[in-house]
ZAROBA-647044 format. One record per atom (N, C-alpha, C): residue number from 1; x, y, z; residue in one letter. Coordinates in steps of 0.02 Angstrom, whole numbers. Layout:
N
+-----+--------+--------+--------+-----+
:   n :     xx :     yy :     zz : res :
+-----+--------+--------+--------+-----+
: NUM :      X :      Y :      Z :   A :
...
+-----+--------+--------+--------+-----+
//
This chain:
117
+-----+--------+--------+--------+-----+
:   n :     xx :     yy :     zz : res :
+-----+--------+--------+--------+-----+
:   1 :   4846 :   4572 :   5004 :   X :
:   1 :   4843 :   4617 :   4956 :   X :
:   1 :   4816 :   4595 :   4921 :   X :
:   2 :   4786 :   4669 :   4889 :   X :
:   2 :   4733 :   4680 :   4830 :   X :
:   2 :   4772 :   4672 :   4769 :   X :
:   3 :   4753 :   4654 :   4705 :   X :
:   3 :   4801 :   4705 :   4634 :   X :
:   3 :   4741 :   4704 :   4603 :   X :
:   4 :   4736 :   4773 :   4592 :   X :
:   4 :   4694 :   4793 :   4538 :   X :
:   4 :   4715 :   4804 :   4455 :   X :
:   5 :   4685 :   4810 :   4416 :   X :
:   5 :   4702 :   4821 :   4359 :   X :
:   5 :   4642 :   4869 :   4309 :   X :
:   6 :   4681 :   4900 :   4300 :   X :
:   6 :   4636 :   4963 :   4246 :   X :
:   6 :   4637 :   4925 :   4170 :   X :
:   7 :   4558 :   4935 :   4135 :   X :
:   7 :   4556 :   4929 :   4058 :   X :
:   7 :   4523 :   4997 :   4038 :   X :
:   8 :   4530 :   5014 :   3997 :   X :
:   8 :   4498 :   5067 :   3949 :   X :
:   8 :   4505 :   5113 :   3914 :   X :
:   9 :   4574 :   5138 :   3933 :   X :
:   9 :   4574 :   5215 :   3932 :   X :
:   9 :   4605 :   5224 :   3832 :   X :
:  10 :   4609 :   5258 :   3808 :   X :
:  10 :   4618 :   5268 :   3773 :   X :
:  10 :   4634 :   5340 :   3724 :   X :
:  11 :   4618 :   5355 :   3653 :   X :
:  11 :   4617 :   5421 :   3623 :   X :
:  11 :   4541 :   5424 :   3604 :   X :
:  12 :   4519 :   5480 :   3606 :   X :
:  12 :   4450 :   5513 :   3571 :   X :
:  12 :   4450 :   5573 :   3581 :   X :
:  13 :   4424 :   5568 :   3527 :   X :
:  13 :   4390 :   5658 :   3498 :   X :
:  13 :   4373 :   5703 :   3558 :   X :
:  14 :   4379 :   5748 :   3555 :   X :
:  14 :   4329 :   5814 :   3610 :   X :
:  14 :   4255 :   5785 :   3615 :   X :
:  15 :   4199 :   5784 :   3668 :   X :
:  15 :   4152 :   5786 :   3653 :   X :
:  15 :   4129 :   5698 :   3649 :   X :
:  16 :   4168 :   5663 :   3650 :   X :
:  16 :   4171 :   5587 :   3642 :   X :
:  16 :   4146 :   5534 :   3723 :   X :
:  17 :   4187 :   5469 :   3699 :   X :
:  17 :   4155 :   5452 :   3770 :   X :
:  17 :   4198 :   5403 :   3790 :   X :
:  18 :   4234 :   5387 :   3834 :   X :
:  18 :   4265 :   5315 :   3860 :   X :
:  18 :   4234 :   5299 :   3930 :   X :
:  19 :   4233 :   5227 :   3936 :   X :
:  19 :   4222 :   5192 :   4008 :   X :
:  19 :   4303 :   5176 :   4065 :   X :
:  20 :   4314 :   5183 :   4077 :   X :
:  20 :   4373 :   5127 :   4102 :   X :
:  20 :   4343 :   5114 :   4190 :   X :
:  21 :   4382 :   5047 :   4186 :   X :
:  21 :   4363 :   4980 :   4218 :   X :
:  21 :   4422 :   4975 :   4285 :   X :
:  22 :   4409 :   4955 :   4315 :   X :
:  22 :   4457 :   4949 :   4375 :   X :
:  22 :   4432 :   4864 :   4404 :   X :
:  23 :   4456 :   4797 :   4430 :   X :
:  23 :   4434 :   4751 :   4444 :   X :
:  23 :   4512 :   4731 :   4495 :   X :
:  24 :   4466 :   4727 :   4552 :   X :
:  24 :   4525 :   4717 :   4638 :   X :
:  24 :   4514 :   4619 :   4621 :   X :
:  25 :   4568 :   4619 :   4645 :   X :
:  25 :   4568 :   4546 :   4657 :   X :
:  25 :   4605 :   4523 :   4738 :   X :
:  26 :   4618 :   4450 :   4750 :   X :
:  26 :   4641 :   4437 :   4788 :   X :
:  26 :   4619 :   4448 :   4886 :   X :
:  27 :   4656 :   4474 :   4941 :   X :
:  27 :   4635 :   4487 :   5000 :   X :
:  27 :   4575 :   4559 :   5035 :   X :
:  28 :   4522 :   4548 :   4984 :   X :
:  28 :   4443 :   4603 :   4969 :   X :
:  28 :   4457 :   4639 :   5031 :   X :
:  29 :   4416 :   4650 :   5064 :   X :
:  29 :   4349 :   4664 :   5106 :   X :
:  29 :   4339 :   4690 :   5099 :   X :
:  30 :   4271 :   4659 :   5152 :   X :
:  30 :   4174 :   4654 :   5156 :   X :
:  30 :   4151 :   4735 :   5143 :   X :
:  31 :   4196 :   4789 :   5161 :   X :
:  31 :   4182 :   4847 :   5150 :   X :
:  31 :   4248 :   4901 :   5148 :   X :
:  32 :   4241 :   4917 :   5061 :   X :
:  32 :   4312 :   4957 :   5049 :   X :
:  32 :   4285 :   5008 :   4989 :   X :
:  33 :   4311 :   5075 :   5013 :   X :
:  33 :   4281 :   5143 :   4952 :   X :
:  33 :   4332 :   5086 :   4899 :   X :
:  34 :   4287 :   5132 :   4822 :   X :
:  34 :   4314 :   5162 :   4770 :   X :
:  34 :   4330 :   5241 :   4742 :   X :
:  35 :   4378 :   5208 :   4702 :   X :
:  35 :   4401 :   5308 :   4709 :   X :
:  35 :   4413 :   5322 :   4625 :   X :
:  36 :   4440 :   5371 :   4574 :   X :
:  36 :   4466 :   5350 :   4528 :   X :
:  36 :   4518 :   5420 :   4532 :   X :
:  37 :   4583 :   5431 :   4554 :   X :
:  37 :   4606 :   5495 :   4541 :   X :
:  37 :   4652 :   5501 :   4465 :   X :
:  38 :   4655 :   5555 :   4453 :   X :
:  38 :   4703 :   5572 :   4374 :   X :
:  38 :   4787 :   5623 :   4407 :   X :
:  39 :   4818 :   5631 :   4352 :   X :
:  39 :   4888 :   5651 :   4355 :   X :
:  39 :   4932 :   5676 :   4316 :   X :
:  40 :   4922 :   5743 :   4311 :   X :
:  40 :   4954 :   5761 :   4243 :   X :
:  40 :   5017 :   5760 :   4254 :   X :
:  41 :   5069 :   5798 :   4209 :   X :
:  41 :   5133 :   5804 :   4234 :   X :
:  41 :   5141 :   5834 :   4262 :   X :
:  42 :   5194 :   5854 :   4334 :   X :
:  42 :   5192 :   5923 :   4322 :   X :
:  42 :   5157 :   5936 :   4384 :   X :
:  43 :   5113 :   5893 :   4405 :   X :
:  43 :   5044 :   5915 :   4445 :   X :
:  43 :   5032 :   5857 :   4488 :   X :
:  44 :   4988 :   5904 :   4539 :   X :
:  44 :   4987 :   5839 :   4602 :   X :
:  44 :   4933 :   5790 :   4584 :   X :
:  45 :   4929 :   5723 :   4627 :   X :
:  45 :   4856 :   5688 :   4593 :   X :
:  45 :   4802 :   5709 :   4622 :   X :
:  46 :   4758 :   5704 :   4588 :   X :
:  46 :   4691 :   5732 :   4608 :   X :
:  46 :   4629 :   5702 :   4590 :   X :
:  47 :   4573 :   5658 :   4637 :   X :
:  47 :   4526 :   5625 :   4646 :   X :
:  47 :   4479 :   5684 :   4588 :   X :
:  48 :   4476 :   5636 :   4566 :   X :
:  48 :   4395 :   5620 :   4523 :   X :
:  48 :   4338 :   5626 :   4539 :   X :
:  49 :   4346 :   5546 :   4559 :   X :
:  49 :   4275 :   5513 :   4593 :   X :
:  49 :   4257 :   5490 :   4638 :   X :
:  50 :   4213 :   5481 :   4695 :   X :
:  50 :   4237 :   5416 :   4734 :   X :
:  50 :   4172 :   5376 :   4738 :   X :
:  51 :   4176 :   5320 :   4764 :   X :
:  51 :   4089 :   5271 :   4775 :   X :
:  51 :   4121 :   5254 :   4837 :   X :
:  52 :   4065 :   5244 :   4886 :   X :
:  52 :   4050 :   5202 :   4932 :   X :
:  52 :   4048 :   5158 :   4923 :   X :
:  53 :   4038 :   5101 :   4964 :   X :
:  53 :   3996 :   5018 :   4954 :   X :
:  53 :   3918 :   5015 :   4942 :   X :
:  54 :   3905 :   5079 :   4968 :   X :
:  54 :   3815 :   5080 :   4990 :   X :
:  54 :   3802 :   5106 :   4893 :   X :
:  55 :   3853 :   5155 :   4883 :   X :
:  55 :   3850 :   5189 :   4800 :   X :
:  55 :   3863 :   5243 :   4784 :   X :
:  56 :   3841 :   5288 :   4874 :   X :
:  56 :   3853 :   5341 :   4875 :   X :
:  56 :   3924 :   5393 :   4835 :   X :
:  57 :   3887 :   5446 :   4779 :   X :
:  57 :   3963 :   5480 :   4738 :   X :
:  57 :   3985 :   5523 :   4781 :   X :
:  58 :   4043 :   5540 :   4735 :   X :
:  58 :   4035 :   5632 :   4735 :   X :
:  58 :   4094 :   5625 :   4700 :   X :
:  59 :   4110 :   5688 :   4664 :   X :
:  59 :   4130 :   5711 :   4598 :   X :
:  59 :   4182 :   5766 :   4609 :   X :
:  60 :   4227 :   5773 :   4584 :   X :
:  60 :   4284 :   5843 :   4554 :   X :
:  60 :   4237 :   5899 :   4527 :   X :
:  61 :   4223 :   5931 :   4552 :   X :
:  61 :   4185 :   6012 :   4488 :   X :
:  61 :   4196 :   5998 :   4426 :   X :
:  62 :   4249 :   5995 :   4403 :   X :
:  62 :   4256 :   5995 :   4320 :   X :
:  62 :   4207 :   5946 :   4322 :   X :
:  63 :   4196 :   5888 :   4335 :   X :
:  63 :   4201 :   5829 :   4310 :   X :
:  63 :   4106 :   5825 :   4317 :   X :
:  64 :   4080 :   5837 :   4361 :   X :
:  64 :   4023 :   5831 :   4359 :   X :
:  64 :   3971 :   5846 :   4324 :   X :
:  65 :   3922 :   5825 :   4332 :   X :
:  65 :   3877 :   5793 :   4240 :   X :
:  65 :   3902 :   5775 :   4176 :   X :
:  66 :   3969 :   5755 :   4211 :   X :
:  66 :   3992 :   5745 :   4114 :   X :
:  66 :   4009 :   5646 :   4146 :   X :
:  67 :   4050 :   5632 :   4211 :   X :
:  67 :   4069 :   5580 :   4223 :   X :
:  67 :   4008 :   5526 :   4276 :   X :
:  68 :   4031 :   5486 :   4293 :   X :
:  68 :   3986 :   5450 :   4325 :   X :
:  68 :   4017 :   5376 :   4342 :   X :
:  69 :   4027 :   5359 :   4420 :   X :
:  69 :   4079 :   5319 :   4437 :   X :
:  69 :   4022 :   5284 :   4461 :   X :
:  70 :   4007 :   5203 :   4444 :   X :
:  70 :   3999 :   5160 :   4470 :   X :
:  70 :   4006 :   5087 :   4498 :   X :
:  71 :   3983 :   5048 :   4528 :   X :
:  71 :   4044 :   4977 :   4552 :   X :
:  71 :   3968 :   4935 :   4554 :   X :
:  72 :   4029 :   4873 :   4549 :   X :
:  72 :   3978 :   4832 :   4538 :   X :
:  72 :   4028 :   4761 :   4583 :   X :
:  73 :   3967 :   4809 :   4666 :   X :
:  73 :   4022 :   4723 :   4732 :   X :
:  73 :   4039 :   4655 :   4718 :   X :
:  74 :   3987 :   4616 :   4648 :   X :
:  74 :   3991 :   4556 :   4641 :   X :
:  74 :   4015 :   4550 :   4622 :   X :
:  75 :   4055 :   4591 :   4552 :   X :
:  75 :   4101 :   4578 :   4552 :   X :
:  75 :   4181 :   4626 :   4546 :   X :
:  76 :   4177 :   4659 :   4597 :   X :
:  76 :   4229 :   4690 :   4650 :   X :
:  76 :   4266 :   4720 :   4585 :   X :
:  77 :   4215 :   4775 :   4543 :   X :
:  77 :   4262 :   4816 :   4509 :   X :
:  77 :   4217 :   4890 :   4487 :   X :
:  78 :   4236 :   4942 :   4490 :   X :
:  78 :   4195 :   4988 :   4493 :   X :
:  78 :   4216 :   5005 :   4428 :   X :
:  79 :   4204 :   5085 :   4397 :   X :
:  79 :   4188 :   5063 :   4310 :   X :
:  79 :   4165 :   5179 :   4328 :   X :
:  80 :   4214 :   5210 :   4283 :   X :
:  80 :   4214 :   5282 :   4278 :   X :
:  80 :   4179 :   5285 :   4188 :   X :
:  81 :   4111 :   5296 :   4218 :   X :
:  81 :   4113 :   5329 :   4135 :   X :
:  81 :   4096 :   5382 :   4115 :   X :
:  82 :   4134 :   5429 :   4079 :   X :
:  82 :   4148 :   5495 :   4059 :   X :
:  82 :   4136 :   5507 :   3980 :   X :
:  83 :   4097 :   5554 :   3993 :   X :
:  83 :   4056 :   5564 :   3950 :   X :
:  83 :   4069 :   5643 :   3932 :   X :
:  84 :   4076 :   5669 :   3867 :   X :
:  84 :   4065 :   5741 :   3830 :   X :
:  84 :   4133 :   5746 :   3865 :   X :
:  85 :   4181 :   5720 :   3845 :   X :
:  85 :   4244 :   5737 :   3849 :   X :
:  85 :   4310 :   5804 :   3815 :   X :
:  86 :   4350 :   5812 :   3855 :   X :
:  86 :   4378 :   5887 :   3848 :   X :
:  86 :   4454 :   5845 :   3855 :   X :
:  87 :   4495 :   5930 :   3824 :   X :
:  87 :   4570 :   5921 :   3813 :   X :
:  87 :   4571 :   5899 :   3875 :   X :
:  88 :   4561 :   5953 :   3926 :   X :
:  88 :   4576 :   5949 :   4002 :   X :
:  88 :   4591 :   5901 :   4008 :   X :
:  89 :   4522 :   5843 :   4017 :   X :
:  89 :   4537 :   5768 :   4068 :   X :
:  89 :   4580 :   5731 :   4007 :   X :
:  90 :   4614 :   5778 :   3969 :   X :
:  90 :   4678 :   5691 :   3944 :   X :
:  90 :   4733 :   5707 :   3996 :   X :
:  91 :   4757 :   5659 :   4043 :   X :
:  91 :   4797 :   5600 :   4071 :   X :
:  91 :   4814 :   5536 :   4073 :   X :
:  92 :   4843 :   5523 :   4146 :   X :
:  92 :   4841 :   5472 :   4157 :   X :
:  92 :   4777 :   5464 :   4242 :   X :
:  93 :   4730 :   5410 :   4230 :   X :
:  93 :   4686 :   5395 :   4255 :   X :
:  93 :   4707 :   5330 :   4312 :   X :
:  94 :   4699 :   5346 :   4374 :   X :
:  94 :   4723 :   5299 :   4445 :   X :
:  94 :   4672 :   5283 :   4476 :   X :
:  95 :   4654 :   5214 :   4460 :   X :
:  95 :   4593 :   5157 :   4523 :   X :
:  95 :   4632 :   5163 :   4603 :   X :
:  96 :   4574 :   5177 :   4638 :   X :
:  96 :   4596 :   5162 :   4689 :   X :
:  96 :   4549 :   5149 :   4745 :   X :
:  97 :   4593 :   5089 :   4763 :   X :
:  97 :   4561 :   5043 :   4836 :   X :
:  97 :   4553 :   5053 :   4917 :   X :
:  98 :   4523 :   5063 :   4954 :   X :
:  98 :   4535 :   5072 :   5015 :   X :
:  98 :   4477 :   5039 :   5044 :   X :
:  99 :   4531 :   5032 :   5100 :   X :
:  99 :   4477 :   4953 :   5135 :   X :
:  99 :   4455 :   5002 :   5203 :   X :
: 100 :   4389 :   4992 :   5204 :   X :
: 100 :   4353 :   5039 :   5278 :   X :
: 100 :   4384 :   5024 :   5342 :   X :
: 101 :   4385 :   4959 :   5363 :   X :
: 101 :   4408 :   4943 :   5421 :   X :
: 101 :   4503 :   4952 :   5428 :   X :
: 102 :   4541 :   4949 :   5382 :   X :
: 102 :   4610 :   4963 :   5407 :   X :
: 102 :   4656 :   5024 :   5373 :   X :
: 103 :   4597 :   5066 :   5320 :   X :
: 103 :   4624 :   5128 :   5287 :   X :
: 103 :   4689 :   5118 :   5258 :   X :
: 104 :   4686 :   5036 :   5247 :   X :
: 104 :   4726 :   5045 :   5185 :   X :
: 104 :   4696 :   5049 :   5116 :   X :
: 105 :   4756 :   5100 :   5076 :   X :
: 105 :   4752 :   5080 :   5016 :   X :
: 105 :   4797 :   5030 :   4964 :   X :
: 106 :   4761 :   5048 :   4892 :   X :
: 106 :   4794 :   5014 :   4852 :   X :
: 106 :   4768 :   5052 :   4774 :   X :
: 107 :   4843 :   5032 :   4726 :   X :
: 107 :   4806 :   5051 :   4647 :   X :
: 107 :   4823 :   5027 :   4620 :   X :
: 108 :   4795 :   5085 :   4569 :   X :
: 108 :   4802 :   5026 :   4490 :   X :
: 108 :   4863 :   5058 :   4468 :   X :
: 109 :   4872 :   5005 :   4404 :   X :
: 109 :   4935 :   5037 :   4372 :   X :
: 109 :   4934 :   5099 :   4328 :   X :
: 110 :   4859 :   5097 :   4327 :   X :
: 110 :   4861 :   5177 :   4291 :   X :
: 110 :   4815 :   5163 :   4209 :   X :
: 111 :   4788 :   5211 :   4170 :   X :
: 111 :   4764 :   5204 :   4122 :   X :
: 111 :   4772 :   5281 :   4076 :   X :
: 112 :   4801 :   5258 :   4033 :   X :
: 112 :   4800 :   5358 :   4004 :   X :
: 112 :   4740 :   5345 :   3945 :   X :
: 113 :   4717 :   5425 :   3974 :   X :
: 113 :   4661 :   5438 :   3939 :   X :
: 113 :   4682 :   5501 :   3879 :   X :
: 114 :   4660 :   5509 :   3802 :   X :
: 114 :   4694 :   5560 :   3775 :   X :
: 114 :   4621 :   5619 :   3745 :   X :
: 115 :   4615 :   5660 :   3746 :   X :
: 115 :   4572 :   5687 :   3716 :   X :
: 115 :   4596 :   5740 :   3676 :   X :
: 116 :   4613 :   5726 :   3594 :   X :
: 116 :   4615 :   5775 :   3558 :   X :
: 116 :   4583 :   5731 :   3481 :   X :
: 117 :   4587 :   5765 :   3447 :   X :
: 117 :   4576 :   5794 :   3382 :   X :
: 117 :   4591 :   5787 :   3312 :   X :
+-----+--------+--------+--------+-----+
//
């Protein structure tokens, strides 16, 4: 089992920045991918960003150039630096961990991001 703990959400004005963190503990694989998803009420969960162990990242088109997904393998932690936030970024963000060998997925508890003036 892997446990994920997210932190860093909150309220920010349009154009502001937030950094989300997600730390893993427990039976951690030697090869795993990280990702961030978000889900607005009544909508499907969408992939915001993902990063492999080697650091290759991909992004949802609407956040490209504004969000940066990074990871610290020594700390088993990933980050999502969110810059130039827009009202449409408001929703709950979920951390995802996937064991590359077994394809087993784990999810964080979710953290609310609200962009409002």
